[in-house]
C-alpha beads as a LAMMPS data file, in Angstrom:
LAMMPS data file: protein, C-alpha beads

262 atoms
261 bonds

1 atom types
1 bond types

-500.0 500.0 xlo xhi
-500.0 500.0 ylo yhi
-500.0 500.0 zlo zhi

Masses

1 110.0

Atoms # bond

1 1 1 359.245 -144.881 402.883
2 1 1 360.199 -148.258 401.124
3 1 1 356.371 -148.824 400.430
4 1 1 356.244 -145.434 398.266
5 1 1 359.366 -146.407 396.386
6 1 1 357.861 -149.943 395.688
7 1 1 354.617 -148.272 394.422
8 1 1 356.644 -145.950 392.164
9 1 1 358.465 -148.684 390.720
10 1 1 355.106 -150.361 389.952
11 1 1 353.566 -147.639 388.459
12 1 1 356.350 -146.329 386.201
13 1 1 356.335 -149.325 383.808
14 1 1 352.749 -149.032 383.461
15 1 1 353.008 -145.401 382.390
16 1 1 355.430 -146.540 379.941
17 1 1 353.567 -149.527 378.590
18 1 1 350.385 -147.201 378.265
19 1 1 352.416 -144.645 376.316
20 1 1 354.019 -147.259 374.055
21 1 1 350.349 -148.562 373.313
22 1 1 349.792 -144.941 371.426
23 1 1 352.275 -144.873 368.861
24 1 1 349.980 -145.182 365.935
25 1 1 350.541 -142.281 363.303
26 1 1 348.515 -141.153 360.023
27 1 1 350.642 -139.719 357.200
28 1 1 349.470 -138.471 353.821
29 1 1 349.423 -135.752 351.032
30 1 1 346.734 -133.616 349.396
31 1 1 347.239 -132.670 345.807
32 1 1 345.078 -130.391 343.536
33 1 1 343.537 -132.081 340.563
34 1 1 346.411 -131.449 338.349
35 1 1 348.748 -133.128 340.795
36 1 1 350.213 -129.945 342.579
37 1 1 350.754 -129.897 346.518
38 1 1 348.190 -127.583 348.302
39 1 1 349.215 -125.888 351.391
40 1 1 347.080 -124.739 354.263
41 1 1 344.474 -127.131 353.811
42 1 1 342.358 -127.882 356.748
43 1 1 342.508 -131.773 357.826
44 1 1 340.222 -132.994 360.628
45 1 1 340.441 -136.635 362.217
46 1 1 337.053 -137.745 363.526
47 1 1 335.966 -138.777 366.071
48 1 1 339.265 -138.029 367.967
49 1 1 338.417 -134.412 366.889
50 1 1 341.997 -133.643 366.086
51 1 1 342.872 -130.784 363.470
52 1 1 345.939 -130.061 361.448
53 1 1 346.901 -128.127 358.299
54 1 1 349.008 -129.405 355.060
55 1 1 352.433 -128.210 354.864
56 1 1 354.086 -126.577 351.556
57 1 1 354.427 -129.866 350.018
58 1 1 350.977 -130.778 350.829
59 1 1 351.769 -133.364 353.678
60 1 1 350.082 -133.916 356.974
61 1 1 350.621 -136.098 360.108
62 1 1 348.618 -137.254 363.181
63 1 1 350.705 -138.686 365.959
64 1 1 349.966 -140.658 369.174
65 1 1 346.849 -142.242 367.890
66 1 1 344.933 -145.347 369.287
67 1 1 344.314 -148.085 366.869
68 1 1 340.969 -148.194 365.411
69 1 1 338.323 -146.636 362.970
70 1 1 338.570 -142.945 361.848
71 1 1 337.485 -140.466 359.308
72 1 1 339.541 -137.882 357.742
73 1 1 337.467 -134.699 356.747
74 1 1 339.037 -132.126 354.461
75 1 1 337.782 -128.694 353.863
76 1 1 339.094 -125.366 352.554
77 1 1 337.713 -122.422 350.380
78 1 1 337.342 -122.825 346.862
79 1 1 337.455 -126.716 346.879
80 1 1 334.772 -129.560 347.438
81 1 1 334.505 -131.156 350.653
82 1 1 336.257 -134.380 350.951
83 1 1 335.831 -137.398 353.596
84 1 1 337.778 -140.477 353.537
85 1 1 337.492 -143.644 356.108
86 1 1 340.996 -144.810 357.394
87 1 1 342.058 -147.590 359.649
88 1 1 344.311 -146.911 362.187
89 1 1 346.846 -149.725 363.020
90 1 1 350.147 -149.650 365.178
91 1 1 353.045 -148.049 363.563
92 1 1 352.871 -145.586 360.802
93 1 1 349.534 -145.785 358.454
94 1 1 350.277 -144.035 355.042
95 1 1 347.000 -142.760 353.229
96 1 1 347.004 -142.905 349.475
97 1 1 347.226 -139.269 347.927
98 1 1 344.057 -137.220 347.881
99 1 1 343.451 -135.238 344.979
100 1 1 340.782 -132.426 345.733
101 1 1 338.299 -130.754 342.969
102 1 1 338.148 -127.143 342.679
103 1 1 334.526 -125.847 343.563
104 1 1 333.626 -124.052 340.433
105 1 1 330.485 -121.653 340.944
106 1 1 328.957 -119.767 338.029
107 1 1 327.639 -116.362 338.985
108 1 1 324.501 -115.075 337.671
109 1 1 324.717 -112.696 334.803
110 1 1 324.785 -109.024 335.677
111 1 1 323.764 -106.124 333.067
112 1 1 324.526 -102.467 333.950
113 1 1 322.600 -99.905 331.971
114 1 1 323.622 -96.224 332.206
115 1 1 321.485 -93.552 330.727
116 1 1 322.139 -89.691 331.319
117 1 1 323.425 -86.637 330.028
118 1 1 326.608 -84.979 331.298
119 1 1 325.795 -81.326 330.838
120 1 1 329.455 -80.447 331.711
121 1 1 331.074 -82.225 328.943
122 1 1 332.111 -80.860 325.465
123 1 1 331.845 -83.640 322.707
124 1 1 334.389 -81.642 320.200
125 1 1 337.016 -79.192 320.236
126 1 1 338.024 -76.733 317.408
127 1 1 341.532 -75.996 318.992
128 1 1 342.995 -79.121 320.186
129 1 1 343.627 -80.627 316.525
130 1 1 342.992 -77.505 314.909
131 1 1 339.936 -78.876 313.252
132 1 1 336.380 -79.671 314.333
133 1 1 336.937 -83.360 315.599
134 1 1 334.615 -85.185 318.020
135 1 1 336.323 -86.579 321.223
136 1 1 336.355 -90.048 320.036
137 1 1 337.924 -89.130 316.709
138 1 1 340.685 -87.057 318.585
139 1 1 343.916 -88.776 319.315
140 1 1 345.078 -85.974 321.558
141 1 1 345.020 -86.277 325.302
142 1 1 343.172 -83.348 326.615
143 1 1 340.495 -82.063 329.198
144 1 1 338.005 -79.205 328.731
145 1 1 336.690 -76.996 331.417
146 1 1 333.338 -75.982 329.991
147 1 1 331.393 -72.893 330.444
148 1 1 328.629 -74.926 332.245
149 1 1 331.052 -76.247 334.783
150 1 1 332.747 -72.685 335.436
151 1 1 329.039 -71.181 336.134
152 1 1 327.952 -73.991 338.141
153 1 1 331.182 -73.689 340.211
154 1 1 331.056 -69.990 340.351
155 1 1 334.695 -70.058 339.877
156 1 1 336.239 -66.530 340.380
157 1 1 339.638 -67.546 340.528
158 1 1 341.771 -69.298 337.526
159 1 1 343.327 -71.683 339.615
160 1 1 340.141 -73.030 341.031
161 1 1 339.025 -73.405 337.439
162 1 1 342.314 -75.632 336.514
163 1 1 341.568 -77.783 339.675
164 1 1 339.143 -79.636 337.629
165 1 1 341.915 -80.743 335.239
166 1 1 343.836 -83.992 336.399
167 1 1 347.723 -83.953 336.207
168 1 1 348.141 -80.228 336.542
169 1 1 350.005 -78.298 339.396
170 1 1 350.605 -74.904 340.069
171 1 1 354.490 -74.014 339.790
172 1 1 354.169 -70.391 341.175
173 1 1 351.638 -67.775 341.077
174 1 1 351.797 -64.623 338.490
175 1 1 354.376 -62.223 339.279
176 1 1 352.941 -59.404 337.152
177 1 1 356.470 -58.916 335.268
178 1 1 356.099 -57.568 331.785
179 1 1 355.867 -60.469 329.331
180 1 1 356.025 -63.329 331.322
181 1 1 354.345 -62.633 334.557
182 1 1 351.795 -65.025 333.949
183 1 1 351.085 -68.209 336.363
184 1 1 353.461 -71.180 335.688
185 1 1 352.015 -74.789 335.968
186 1 1 353.368 -78.226 335.466
187 1 1 351.910 -80.702 333.226
188 1 1 353.816 -84.205 333.195
189 1 1 356.932 -82.711 334.862
190 1 1 357.207 -80.037 332.456
191 1 1 356.463 -76.260 333.127
192 1 1 353.932 -74.340 331.039
193 1 1 352.188 -70.917 330.968
194 1 1 348.393 -70.027 330.641
195 1 1 349.161 -67.490 328.169
196 1 1 347.693 -68.962 324.787
197 1 1 344.401 -67.288 324.053
198 1 1 342.260 -68.934 321.471
199 1 1 344.896 -71.166 319.973
200 1 1 347.218 -68.164 319.531
201 1 1 350.224 -67.724 321.855
202 1 1 349.953 -64.437 323.541
203 1 1 351.552 -62.033 326.324
204 1 1 350.408 -61.513 329.593
205 1 1 351.436 -60.411 332.936
206 1 1 348.713 -62.042 335.147
207 1 1 346.398 -64.705 335.037
208 1 1 343.238 -64.772 333.089
209 1 1 339.787 -63.908 334.739
210 1 1 337.156 -66.496 334.538
211 1 1 334.604 -64.218 333.886
212 1 1 336.067 -63.499 330.503
213 1 1 336.421 -67.223 329.534
214 1 1 334.257 -69.405 327.760
215 1 1 336.163 -72.587 328.236
216 1 1 339.614 -73.887 329.052
217 1 1 341.283 -76.449 327.189
218 1 1 344.339 -78.384 328.511
219 1 1 346.358 -80.596 326.169
220 1 1 348.497 -82.994 327.951
221 1 1 351.787 -84.573 326.625
222 1 1 354.321 -83.379 323.958
223 1 1 351.716 -82.899 321.268
224 1 1 351.304 -79.454 322.602
225 1 1 354.568 -78.474 320.973
226 1 1 352.741 -78.431 317.675
227 1 1 351.516 -75.097 318.482
228 1 1 354.984 -73.684 318.975
229 1 1 357.739 -73.387 321.389
230 1 1 356.677 -69.737 323.047
231 1 1 354.649 -70.565 326.360
232 1 1 354.360 -73.980 325.564
233 1 1 356.067 -77.196 326.931
234 1 1 356.806 -80.709 326.500
235 1 1 354.071 -81.533 328.999
236 1 1 351.293 -79.694 327.111
237 1 1 349.690 -76.470 327.037
238 1 1 346.663 -74.371 328.456
239 1 1 344.551 -72.812 326.048
240 1 1 341.894 -70.136 327.096
241 1 1 339.002 -69.565 324.648
242 1 1 337.398 -66.224 325.479
243 1 1 333.582 -65.308 325.148
244 1 1 332.196 -64.203 321.886
245 1 1 330.446 -60.957 321.327
246 1 1 326.696 -61.246 321.109
247 1 1 324.936 -59.982 317.933
248 1 1 322.505 -58.056 319.911
249 1 1 322.930 -55.268 322.581
250 1 1 322.691 -56.763 326.104
251 1 1 324.462 -57.573 329.483
252 1 1 324.757 -59.605 332.481
253 1 1 325.102 -58.676 336.090
254 1 1 326.524 -61.263 338.656
255 1 1 327.020 -60.963 342.221
256 1 1 328.707 -63.341 344.852
257 1 1 328.243 -63.280 348.770
258 1 1 328.983 -65.418 351.541
259 1 1 329.593 -65.216 355.268
260 1 1 332.894 -67.342 355.346
261 1 1 331.275 -70.019 357.398
262 1 1 330.496 -67.656 360.082

Bonds

1 1 1 2
2 1 2 3
3 1 3 4
4 1 4 5
5 1 5 6
6 1 6 7
7 1 7 8
8 1 8 9
9 1 9 10
10 1 10 11
11 1 11 12
12 1 12 13
13 1 13 14
14 1 14 15
15 1 15 16
16 1 16 17
17 1 17 18
18 1 18 19
19 1 19 20
20 1 20 21
21 1 21 22
22 1 22 23
23 1 23 24
24 1 24 25
25 1 25 26
26 1 26 27
27 1 27 28
28 1 28 29
29 1 29 30
30 1 30 31
31 1 31 32
32 1 32 33
33 1 33 34
34 1 34 35
35 1 35 36
36 1 36 37
37 1 37 38
38 1 38 39
39 1 39 40
40 1 40 41
41 1 41 42
42 1 42 43
43 1 43 44
44 1 44 45
45 1 45 46
46 1 46 47
47 1 47 48
48 1 48 49
49 1 49 50
50 1 50 51
51 1 51 52
52 1 52 53
53 1 53 54
54 1 54 55
55 1 55 56
56 1 56 57
57 1 57 58
58 1 58 59
59 1 59 60
60 1 60 61
61 1 61 62
62 1 62 63
63 1 63 64
64 1 64 65
65 1 65 66
66 1 66 67
67 1 67 68
68 1 68 69
69 1 69 70
70 1 70 71
71 1 71 72
72 1 72 73
73 1 73 74
74 1 74 75
75 1 75 76
76 1 76 77
77 1 77 78
78 1 78 79
79 1 79 80
80 1 80 81
81 1 81 82
82 1 82 83
83 1 83 84
84 1 84 85
85 1 85 86
86 1 86 87
87 1 87 88
88 1 88 89
89 1 89 90
90 1 90 91
91 1 91 92
92 1 92 93
93 1 93 94
94 1 94 95
95 1 95 96
96 1 96 97
97 1 97 98
98 1 98 99
99 1 99 100
100 1 100 101
101 1 101 102
102 1 102 103
103 1 103 104
104 1 104 105
105 1 105 106
106 1 106 107
107 1 107 108
108 1 108 109
109 1 109 110
110 1 110 111
111 1 111 112
112 1 112 113
113 1 113 114
114 1 114 115
115 1 115 116
116 1 116 117
117 1 117 118
118 1 118 119
119 1 119 120
120 1 120 121
121 1 121 122
122 1 122 123
123 1 123 124
124 1 124 125
125 1 125 126
126 1 126 127
127 1 127 128
128 1 128 129
129 1 129 130
130 1 130 131
131 1 131 132
132 1 132 133
133 1 133 134
134 1 134 135
135 1 135 136
136 1 136 137
137 1 137 138
138 1 138 139
139 1 139 140
140 1 140 141
141 1 141 142
142 1 142 143
143 1 143 144
144 1 144 145
145 1 145 146
146 1 146 147
147 1 147 148
148 1 148 149
149 1 149 150
150 1 150 151
151 1 151 152
152 1 152 153
153 1 153 154
154 1 154 155
155 1 155 156
156 1 156 157
157 1 157 158
158 1 158 159
159 1 159 160
160 1 160 161
161 1 161 162
162 1 162 163
163 1 163 164
164 1 164 165
165 1 165 166
166 1 166 167
167 1 167 168
168 1 168 169
169 1 169 170
170 1 170 171
171 1 171 172
172 1 172 173
173 1 173 174
174 1 174 175
175 1 175 176
176 1 176 177
177 1 177 178
178 1 178 179
179 1 179 180
180 1 180 181
181 1 181 182
182 1 182 183
183 1 183 184
184 1 184 185
185 1 185 186
186 1 186 187
187 1 187 188
188 1 188 189
189 1 189 190
190 1 190 191
191 1 191 192
192 1 192 193
193 1 193 194
194 1 194 195
195 1 195 196
196 1 196 197
197 1 197 198
198 1 198 199
199 1 199 200
200 1 200 201
201 1 201 202
202 1 202 203
203 1 203 204
204 1 204 205
205 1 205 206
206 1 206 207
207 1 207 208
208 1 208 209
209 1 209 210
210 1 210 211
211 1 211 212
212 1 212 213
213 1 213 214
214 1 214 215
215 1 215 216
216 1 216 217
217 1 217 218
218 1 218 219
219 1 219 220
220 1 220 221
221 1 221 222
222 1 222 223
223 1 223 224
224 1 224 225
225 1 225 226
226 1 226 227
227 1 227 228
228 1 228 229
229 1 229 230
230 1 230 231
231 1 231 232
232 1 232 233
233 1 233 234
234 1 234 235
235 1 235 236
236 1 236 237
237 1 237 238
238 1 238 239
239 1 239 240
240 1 240 241
241 1 241 242
242 1 242 243
243 1 243 244
244 1 244 245
245 1 245 246
246 1 246 247
247 1 247 248
248 1 248 249
249 1 249 250
250 1 250 251
251 1 251 252
252 1 252 253
253 1 253 254
254 1 254 255
255 1 255 256
256 1 256 257
257 1 257 258
258 1 258 259
259 1 259 260
260 1 260 261
261 1 261 262
């Protein structure tokens, strides 16, 4: 038992002495090219293979190092890699501030060319500003559901046709009441009716049939109040443009069938 105690007394001072020999430290700061501290920069000490990251003030620290030669390898996304030789001696070794340079990369020029003709658009409107203006000349915010789009989607329901217009929601369906039984919609937070026909406010008790419509124009914003207060709200208006009669005798027969996905 006495021998064990003697051995422990001999080993403890040796361990403390060995620990005392590894008290060297490395301190430093990493700054940007304009002198601002950079946080999150990876700093690796080689050949010890010890890694740390900079704090919010740009500082980093390595503790319990053996004296000798070492190298600091600094890397991060968006900066140029940096290496610096350091000599580790007993005590605190303060490394001069390191200024990093941003890695500026120039991408090749990208040219995007688009060609084509959207057959569902209408280049001008006769009703939005009450004069034949092209879209680029018109200061109003509006959307047009053209006859080509109605035909392509085979719309048999008025609500389905208005689904092509952004910013409009159905408030309630047509009630069939005399005078104001038409459906109500909301545009920019205000209610409006679909009772305007060819730029003139009319009276209707039901929603229009898409089969009788040429196009649907929706004016968004308070500019719709220029058409009058009846059936027009501060959020905008819905103008239904009907089909025009033909100069010659003719007709058209359409039919739709489906299986309801069965």
